[in-house]
C-alpha positions, -999 to +999 in steps of 0.1 A: +104+218+051+071+201+049+049+212+020+013+222+028-016+203+012-037+227-008-073+223+004-102+219-019-116+253-031-151+258-018-159+276-050-157+244-069-187+241-092-209+211-095-194+177-102-185+163-136-214+139-132-239+169-130-221+189-157-220+161-183-243+132-173-241+117-208-204+111-203-208+090-172-233+066-188-222+031-194-218+036-232-200+069-227-175+055-202-170+023-222-161+041-254-139+066-236-120+038-217-114+020-250-098+050-266-078+060-235-064+025-229-053+023-266-036+057-262-018+048-230-004+016-245+007+033-277+039+047-263+057+053-230+054+091-230+019+103-235+001+134-221-035+140-212-037+166-241-025+140-266-051+115-253-077+142-256-067+148-292-071+110-300-105+109-283-117+139-304-106+122-336-120+087-326-151+075-344-183+068-325-171+084-292-195+103-271-190+140-278-166+155-252-172+190-236-164+219-258-144+235-229-109+221-230-105+223-193-135+202-186-126+178-214-091+172-199-105+168-164-128+141-178-100+123-196-079+125-164-108+110-144-111+081-169-073+075-167-076+072-129-106+049-129-091+028-157-055+023-143-063+027-106-031+048-103-050+074-083-085+082-072-098+112-092-118+139-075-155+140-086-155+178-082-122+191-095-114+228-093-116+245-128-083+245-147-068+219-123-062+182-122-074+170-088-073+137-069-087+125-036-060+124-009-082+121+022-080+143+053-043+149+057-045+180+078-028+214+070+006+198+064+016+168+044+037+141+060+069+132+042+058+095+042+026+102+024+025+092-013+006+123-024+019+156-013-006+177-032-042+172-041-042+192-073-019+205-100-026+233-125-032+227-162-013+258-172+015+255-198+023+224-216+006+193-202+032+169-189+035+132-196+014+110-173+045+099-153+056+135-148+021+145-139+020+119-111+054+132-099+039+166-094+012+152-072+039+134-052+063+163-047+096+148-037+081+113-034+076+089-063+039+079-063+046+049-085+071+025-068+104+026-087+128-001-094+157+003-069+192-010-077+227-006-062+233+025-083+204+043-066+217+040-031+224+077-030+186+083-031+180+058-004+209+059+020+193+034+045+188+008+018+223-006+020+224-009+058+188-021+061+185-048+035+162-073+053+125-075+061+116-098+090+081-111+087+075-112+124+080-074+124+054-068+098+028-095+104-007-083+110-007-096+146+023-073+154+009-044+135-025-046+152-017-058+187+016-041+194+018-011+171-019-003+171-020+001+133-054+000+115-058-014+080-075+008+054-084-005+020-076+018-010-086+016-046-052+031-057-023+006-060+001+036-058-010+040-022-004+004-013+017+002+020+013+040+026+016+045+064+000+074+082+021+076+113-001+103+128-033+083+127-016+049+126-033+038+095-018+015+068-033+015+033-035-018+013-047-022-022-082-038-022-082-053-057-055-081-057-073-097-086-061-069-108-025-077-097-030-113-107-041-103-142-013-077-146+013-102-133+009-124-163+005-098-189+032-081-209+032-047-227+006-033-203+000+003-193+020-003-162+050-016-181+052+016-202+047+038-171+074+020-151+099+021-179+092+059-180+100+060-142+130+038-145+145+055-175+173+070-154+184+037-140+216+022-153+207+001-183+226-030-171+203-032-141+171-036-161+166-066-184+149-054-216+129-086-217+115-082-182+080-067-177+084-043-148+047-041-143+044-079-137+073-078-112+056-050-093+023-067-092+039-099-079+056-079-051+022-065-041+007-100-040+036-112-019+029-085+007-005-100+015+012-133+023+039-115+043+014-095+064-014-121+067-010-155+052+023-167+067+012-165+104-017-183+120-021-156+146-024-130+119-049-150+099-071-156+130-069-119+139-078-109+103-109-130+104-118-114+137-113-079+124-132-088+092-163-090+113-155-056+127-139-027+107-127-048+078-161-060+067-163-068+030-187-046+010-206-054-022-182-051-051-151-059-030-126-083-043-134-119-030-097-128-033-090-106-003-105-131+021-084-159+006-051-140+007-056-125+042-076-151+060-064-183+044-033-204+049-009-195+020+002-231+017-034-241+007-038-212-018-030-221-054-026-184-063+011-182-054+020-213-073-001-207-104+012-171-108+049-180-103+053-163-069+082-177-049+080-195-016+075-178+017+105-167+038+110-156+074+134-129+062+131-112+028+157-092+009+145-058-004+169-060-033+158-093-046+123-099-033+110-063-032+130-042-056+101-018-061+082-015-028+111-025-005+115+011+008+078+012+020+083-021+038+115-007+054+096+024+066+069+003+081+095-019+098+113+011+113+080+023+127+073-011+143+107-015+157+106+017+178+073+005+194+080-007+230+056-026+252+043-005+281+023-031+301+022-068+307-004-074+281+016-057+253+047-075+265+029-108+261+018-097+225+053-087+215+064-117+193+089-099+172+119-119+186+107-154+196+140-163+214+138-132+236+100-137+241+103-173+253+134-166+274+117-137+291+086-156+299+105-187+310+124-166+335+091-149+346+072-182+351+102-200+367+107-170+390+070-169+399+071-206+406+102-202+428+087-173+447+054-192+452+073-223+464+093-201+488+062-186+502+047-220+507+078-232+525+078-201+548+041-207+555+047-244+563+077-234+586+055-209+604+027-234+608+052-260+622+066-234+646+031-224+658+022-261+662+053-268+683+045-240+707+009-253+710+022-287+721 
């Protein structure tokens, strides 16, 4: 049964900015981010309450609110802005952790990353990973490492093990499936598909992925090890940084969707002048990854991202986000052309495409030639009667 999204309480008070303006100053945020980042990197399992305790004991930190509920909401907000795991709500309900999930309607779609927009603070505060699981319901907001032993959780993973780039290129998504790209500041929402509104979310800060792809011992490594703790130990190399692997996967998706196909690159540049216009503060790397030829971009070589393929394996190429790509591919594959224009735009199977149109053009040529022959025969007959 689909779980309802809890709507924002209209009795919410003023925003955290209005409650505690000194905390959102540059100095206040900088000092808080320093303490929070240190606490997140200190160990795999850390809770908001533990981070709050460290902030209170830190020297030189801007004084936090005396009310523990407000203080924890502030720490939760700093965690969201610092890690880009989620987008915190600027006006959280008292005694709740709350995030922005957008307008999802009265019911949550099973494919949505976030199934709830708030969770209560009552009882013991869970670890950050467990807290995110509560927002996601049955879903895992943070992409998990998938292996052969996890097939019971993903039954289609064994039978559907390939991603065909022509199915997921931007040209197909836009022209055939009618999908609109929406940029998001949360990398947990990367590749989230809203089938009702036909919107696909993509992370809008790939530069962060580049930085995290080279680093080791980052916040993301600890968080992913928390998420992957129930995976068979033999499937995870202890020397591998899961955060770096995930960030490389995210970077590869830009090439898969945009960079590998000239039609997709041209269409992106066209859409960039329309609804994908870059705004001040946006990542300039987006235009290179989405609008430029991947063979001319040094990013993929310098950051040890493998070569492009026409068919990708979700087990080897996308062990974390392969399920999201599979869901998107399933949605695209059920789309059928309903007119001649959409039939012309359907390039998912090149052999079928050229065979079909070769038959159409040859048939039209044959029909036209037959009509001309009949016309000439009629003209000759009429001319013979005239003589």
